Backbone as CSV, one residue per row, in Angstrom:
resi,resn,N_x,N_y,N_z,CA_x,CA_y,CA_z,C_x,C_y,C_z
1,UNK,44.675,-60.306,-60.380,44.055,-61.444,-59.818,44.700,-62.685,-60.402
2,UNK,44.742,-62.714,-61.851,45.252,-63.987,-62.464,46.743,-64.110,-62.040
3,UNK,47.513,-63.181,-61.836,48.791,-63.178,-61.432,48.774,-63.915,-60.097
4,UNK,47.942,-63.569,-59.165,48.104,-63.925,-57.663,47.574,-65.466,-57.724
5,UNK,46.535,-65.938,-58.652,46.276,-67.255,-58.686,47.482,-68.095,-59.420
6,UNK,48.006,-67.567,-60.302,49.209,-68.082,-60.768,50.275,-68.411,-59.835
7,UNK,50.420,-67.462,-59.037,51.657,-67.458,-58.103,51.315,-68.452,-56.973
8,UNK,49.895,-68.577,-56.639,49.590,-69.431,-55.734,49.465,-70.945,-56.072
9,UNK,49.194,-71.263,-57.392,49.458,-72.542,-58.023,50.937,-72.752,-58.039
10,UNK,51.724,-71.930,-58.397,53.164,-72.101,-58.617,53.675,-72.705,-57.321
11,UNK,53.484,-72.043,-56.224,53.830,-72.367,-54.697,53.421,-73.537,-54.496
12,UNK,52.150,-74.115,-54.699,51.496,-75.243,-54.293,52.415,-76.499,-55.011
13,UNK,52.650,-76.184,-56.376,53.440,-77.218,-57.094,54.916,-77.418,-56.315
14,UNK,55.491,-76.261,-56.167,56.818,-76.275,-55.446,56.937,-76.964,-54.053
15,UNK,55.943,-76.665,-53.419,55.883,-77.203,-51.998,55.599,-78.774,-52.074
16,UNK,54.670,-79.191,-53.121,54.383,-80.692,-53.364,55.782,-81.330,-53.790
17,UNK,56.480,-80.670,-54.623,57.738,-81.215,-55.088,58.701,-81.350,-53.952
18,UNK,58.957,-80.314,-53.103,59.901,-80.312,-52.114,59.425,-81.475,-51.036
19,UNK,58.183,-81.764,-50.811,57.930,-82.722,-49.894,57.691,-84.042,-50.509
20,UNK,57.894,-84.400,-51.798,57.770,-85.661,-52.448,58.669,-86.645,-51.721
21,UNK,59.885,-86.240,-51.503,60.895,-87.155,-50.911,60.486,-87.636,-49.573
22,UNK,59.649,-86.778,-48.778,59.139,-87.172,-47.478,58.000,-87.917,-47.480
23,UNK,57.306,-88.281,-48.622,55.993,-88.830,-49.108,55.973,-90.223,-48.306
24,UNK,54.784,-90.633,-47.690,54.578,-91.872,-47.230,53.468,-92.579,-47.977
25,UNK,53.705,-93.684,-48.257,52.638,-94.606,-48.983,52.170,-95.605,-47.976
26,UNK,50.998,-95.741,-48.125,50.209,-96.749,-47.416,49.384,-97.821,-48.474
27,UNK,49.689,-98.969,-48.262,49.044,-99.994,-49.122,48.393,-100.942,-48.285
28,UNK,47.430,-101.621,-48.903,46.680,-102.713,-48.001,46.642,-103.923,-48.983
29,UNK,46.997,-105.142,-48.602,46.846,-106.305,-49.350,46.253,-107.516,-48.327
30,UNK,45.503,-108.421,-49.254,44.686,-109.397,-48.773,45.440,-110.810,-48.708
31,UNK,46.604,-110.663,-49.452,47.392,-112.094,-49.674,48.775,-111.780,-49.639
32,UNK,49.633,-112.944,-49.599,51.020,-112.832,-49.709,51.277,-112.602,-51.176
33,UNK,50.618,-112.993,-52.115,50.961,-112.545,-53.622,50.723,-111.178,-53.731
34,UNK,49.600,-110.574,-53.214,49.540,-109.197,-53.351,50.230,-108.287,-52.669
35,UNK,50.712,-108.784,-51.271,51.936,-108.002,-50.695,53.299,-108.134,-51.355
36,UNK,53.426,-109.309,-51.858,54.830,-109.211,-52.462,54.816,-108.411,-53.729
37,UNK,53.735,-108.309,-54.502,53.873,-107.451,-55.648,53.875,-105.953,-55.305
38,UNK,53.028,-105.724,-54.211,53.131,-104.266,-53.652,54.657,-103.963,-53.251
39,UNK,55.269,-104.830,-52.357,56.485,-104.671,-51.709,57.474,-104.360,-52.872
40,UNK,57.514,-105.296,-53.774,58.532,-105.300,-54.709,58.530,-104.177,-55.700
41,UNK,57.302,-103.672,-55.769,57.162,-102.290,-56.733,57.142,-101.131,-55.909
42,UNK,57.314,-101.246,-54.749,57.281,-99.899,-53.920,58.977,-99.270,-54.312
43,UNK,58.864,-97.947,-54.373,59.977,-97.183,-54.497,60.709,-97.304,-53.097
44,UNK,62.040,-97.543,-53.282,62.803,-97.723,-52.057,63.655,-96.315,-51.444
45,UNK,63.071,-95.400,-52.080,63.630,-94.007,-51.473,62.568,-93.136,-50.638
46,UNK,61.491,-93.863,-50.149,60.514,-93.320,-49.256,59.800,-94.323,-48.390
47,UNK,59.306,-93.679,-47.276,58.768,-94.501,-46.227,57.482,-95.100,-46.765
48,UNK,57.193,-96.355,-46.361,56.012,-97.127,-46.773,55.388,-97.847,-45.562
49,UNK,54.089,-97.800,-45.644,53.392,-98.756,-44.501,52.504,-99.701,-45.274
50,UNK,52.507,-100.919,-45.014,51.983,-102.080,-45.505,51.025,-102.682,-44.629
51,UNK,49.680,-102.655,-44.802,48.763,-103.360,-44.003,48.460,-104.637,-44.537
52,UNK,48.927,-105.848,-43.822,48.793,-107.084,-44.278,48.275,-108.165,-43.415
53,UNK,47.797,-109.162,-43.882,47.340,-110.224,-43.129,48.520,-110.946,-42.204
54,UNK,48.241,-111.193,-40.911,49.441,-111.905,-40.305,50.101,-113.083,-40.993
55,UNK,49.227,-113.754,-41.728,49.513,-115.161,-42.423,50.650,-114.755,-43.415
56,UNK,50.927,-113.649,-43.858,51.839,-113.215,-44.731,53.193,-113.828,-44.328
57,UNK,53.366,-113.739,-42.906,54.724,-114.081,-42.303,54.882,-115.449,-42.206
58,UNK,54.111,-116.296,-42.550,54.365,-117.804,-42.528,55.100,-118.041,-43.928
59,UNK,55.104,-117.189,-44.952,55.884,-117.524,-46.025,57.371,-117.357,-46.034
60,UNK,57.937,-116.767,-45.059,59.423,-117.069,-44.909,60.180,-115.963,-45.463
61,UNK,59.767,-115.226,-46.668,60.649,-114.256,-47.591,59.861,-113.817,-48.542
62,UNK,60.312,-112.525,-49.148,59.876,-111.969,-50.153,61.066,-111.765,-51.172
63,UNK,60.951,-112.385,-52.490,62.110,-112.130,-53.295,61.835,-111.066,-54.360
64,UNK,62.366,-110.062,-54.371,62.386,-108.976,-55.454,63.643,-108.887,-56.179
65,UNK,63.477,-107.964,-57.171,64.869,-107.491,-57.792,66.201,-107.247,-56.890
66,UNK,65.742,-106.782,-55.754,67.131,-106.179,-55.110,67.487,-107.312,-53.937
67,UNK,66.913,-108.541,-54.149,67.269,-109.534,-53.383,66.121,-110.122,-52.547
68,UNK,66.384,-111.011,-51.534,65.471,-111.469,-50.722,65.211,-111.191,-49.148
69,UNK,64.158,-110.676,-49.089,63.813,-110.094,-47.519,63.207,-110.985,-46.809
70,UNK,63.821,-111.315,-45.703,63.412,-112.342,-44.735,62.122,-111.685,-43.895
71,UNK,61.112,-112.684,-43.739,59.862,-112.283,-43.124,59.990,-113.139,-41.747
72,UNK,59.906,-112.432,-40.484,60.073,-113.222,-39.295,59.169,-112.396,-38.112
73,UNK,58.811,-113.380,-37.192,57.923,-113.029,-36.088,58.581,-113.531,-34.828
74,UNK,58.341,-112.736,-33.646,58.938,-113.073,-32.420,57.967,-112.595,-31.452
75,UNK,57.865,-113.101,-30.221,57.002,-112.813,-29.042,58.042,-112.417,-28.052
76,UNK,58.375,-111.096,-27.858,59.255,-110.690,-26.903,58.995,-111.264,-25.455
77,UNK,59.993,-111.606,-24.817,59.794,-112.162,-23.534,59.423,-111.152,-22.531
78,UNK,59.809,-109.788,-22.728,59.415,-108.705,-21.666,58.092,-108.174,-22.312
79,UNK,57.388,-108.639,-23.154,56.090,-108.246,-23.541,55.207,-109.322,-23.879
80,UNK,54.804,-110.208,-23.200,54.057,-111.184,-23.546,52.777,-110.785,-24.068
81,UNK,52.180,-111.639,-25.084,50.902,-111.239,-25.489,51.161,-110.393,-26.789
82,UNK,52.100,-110.146,-27.136,52.512,-109.230,-28.345,53.352,-109.896,-29.267
83,UNK,53.295,-109.530,-30.688,54.104,-110.066,-31.580,54.753,-109.182,-32.347
84,UNK,56.190,-109.347,-32.617,56.863,-108.180,-33.228,56.886,-108.991,-34.692
85,UNK,56.782,-108.335,-35.736,56.760,-108.581,-36.974,57.931,-107.841,-37.871
86,UNK,58.886,-108.413,-38.582,59.881,-107.760,-39.183,60.224,-108.244,-40.619
87,UNK,60.525,-107.432,-41.471,60.953,-107.503,-42.864,62.431,-107.175,-42.873
88,UNK,63.331,-108.116,-42.952,64.744,-107.830,-42.936,65.238,-107.739,-44.408
89,UNK,66.153,-106.696,-44.542,66.593,-106.430,-45.872,67.595,-107.625,-46.280
90,UNK,67.568,-107.534,-47.675,68.816,-108.555,-48.136,70.069,-108.260,-47.575
91,UNK,70.856,-109.203,-47.260,72.124,-109.010,-46.759,73.043,-108.020,-47.691
92,UNK,73.518,-107.116,-47.143,74.438,-106.208,-47.976,73.617,-105.283,-48.888
93,UNK,72.413,-105.038,-48.967,71.808,-104.305,-49.900,71.490,-102.932,-49.285
94,UNK,71.955,-101.809,-50.118,71.883,-100.522,-49.809,70.708,-99.764,-50.315
95,UNK,69.678,-100.696,-51.195,68.680,-100.058,-51.739,67.471,-101.004,-51.540
96,UNK,66.970,-101.039,-50.139,66.022,-101.991,-49.920,65.294,-101.288,-48.597
97,UNK,64.245,-102.116,-48.062,63.561,-101.685,-46.812,64.036,-102.551,-45.723
98,UNK,63.958,-102.015,-44.480,63.928,-102.657,-43.304,62.512,-102.222,-42.585
99,UNK,61.674,-103.196,-42.283,60.232,-103.003,-41.813,60.019,-103.671,-40.379
100,UNK,59.404,-102.920,-39.773,58.916,-103.330,-38.352,57.445,-103.218,-38.090
101,UNK,56.728,-104.075,-37.153,55.512,-103.856,-36.781,55.274,-104.510,-35.405
102,UNK,54.211,-104.308,-34.880,53.980,-105.058,-33.625,52.264,-105.211,-33.585
103,UNK,52.031,-106.222,-32.885,50.280,-106.397,-32.881,50.229,-107.207,-31.662
104,UNK,48.855,-107.398,-31.032,48.736,-108.290,-30.015,48.742,-109.749,-30.804
105,UNK,48.946,-110.686,-29.837,49.038,-111.972,-30.360,47.821,-112.465,-31.231
106,UNK,46.664,-112.174,-30.991,45.622,-112.679,-31.661,45.188,-111.728,-32.840
107,UNK,45.766,-110.765,-33.185,45.496,-109.984,-34.268,45.682,-110.765,-35.672
108,UNK,44.740,-110.573,-36.610,44.950,-111.126,-37.963,45.418,-110.129,-38.969
109,UNK,45.584,-108.839,-38.575,46.114,-107.848,-39.563,47.035,-107.111,-38.732
110,UNK,48.118,-106.759,-39.528,49.434,-106.011,-38.939,49.873,-104.918,-39.865
111,UNK,50.100,-103.775,-39.441,50.669,-102.674,-40.267,52.090,-102.706,-39.975
112,UNK,52.793,-102.730,-41.153,54.419,-102.840,-41.089,54.922,-101.527,-41.693
113,UNK,55.741,-100.988,-40.729,56.325,-99.711,-41.132,57.766,-99.883,-41.926
114,UNK,57.912,-99.503,-43.110,59.251,-99.793,-43.732,59.808,-98.539,-44.102
115,UNK,61.132,-98.590,-43.873,61.982,-97.417,-43.987,63.196,-97.827,-44.719
116,UNK,63.502,-96.761,-45.770,64.734,-97.324,-46.543,66.032,-97.699,-45.723
117,UNK,66.631,-98.637,-46.013,67.876,-99.007,-45.143,68.808,-97.701,-44.971
118,UNK,69.027,-97.169,-46.131,69.724,-95.899,-46.075,69.331,-94.868,-45.084
119,UNK,68.238,-94.838,-44.678,67.742,-93.884,-43.747,67.478,-94.544,-42.208
120,UNK,68.115,-95.665,-41.851,67.969,-96.083,-40.755,68.947,-95.432,-39.736
121,UNK,68.643,-95.565,-38.399,69.523,-94.950,-37.400,70.894,-95.626,-37.477
122,UNK,72.018,-95.019,-37.425,73.405,-95.721,-37.498,73.448,-97.047,-36.561
123,UNK,72.835,-96.815,-35.284,72.811,-97.868,-34.432,72.043,-99.233,-34.730
124,UNK,71.343,-98.898,-35.817,70.262,-100.116,-36.351,70.799,-100.790,-37.558
125,UNK,71.790,-100.085,-38.086,72.171,-100.649,-39.609,73.358,-101.782,-39.421
126,UNK,73.105,-102.948,-40.162,73.967,-103.906,-40.008,75.159,-103.709,-40.883
127,UNK,76.340,-104.146,-40.357,77.713,-104.003,-40.986,77.773,-105.085,-41.946
């Protein structure tokens, strides 16, 4: 019985380690300062979801050790009443995030989905 328990625990540890590279992290911030700290501290080898106030995007950019990521919003002409939120990676960076989110125009909070630049679809990568 002890051996079975040990093997079950070992299997759990190995499965957890194998899935660590696919781990998603979700964080919530209440200000640009808090978002910047979380964004800059996030490991660049995993997906992240940041829940942030829409006002974060009025700041223009986030400056981290890997460079300056541009913050931008657009209202697509083919989808009025919605805003698209982007965090564009620093030019030429191979170790940063590319982030996208969408919300109704009057939302005050948005979830930004961030993917490591190296994991983007080839058609979306910038040359």
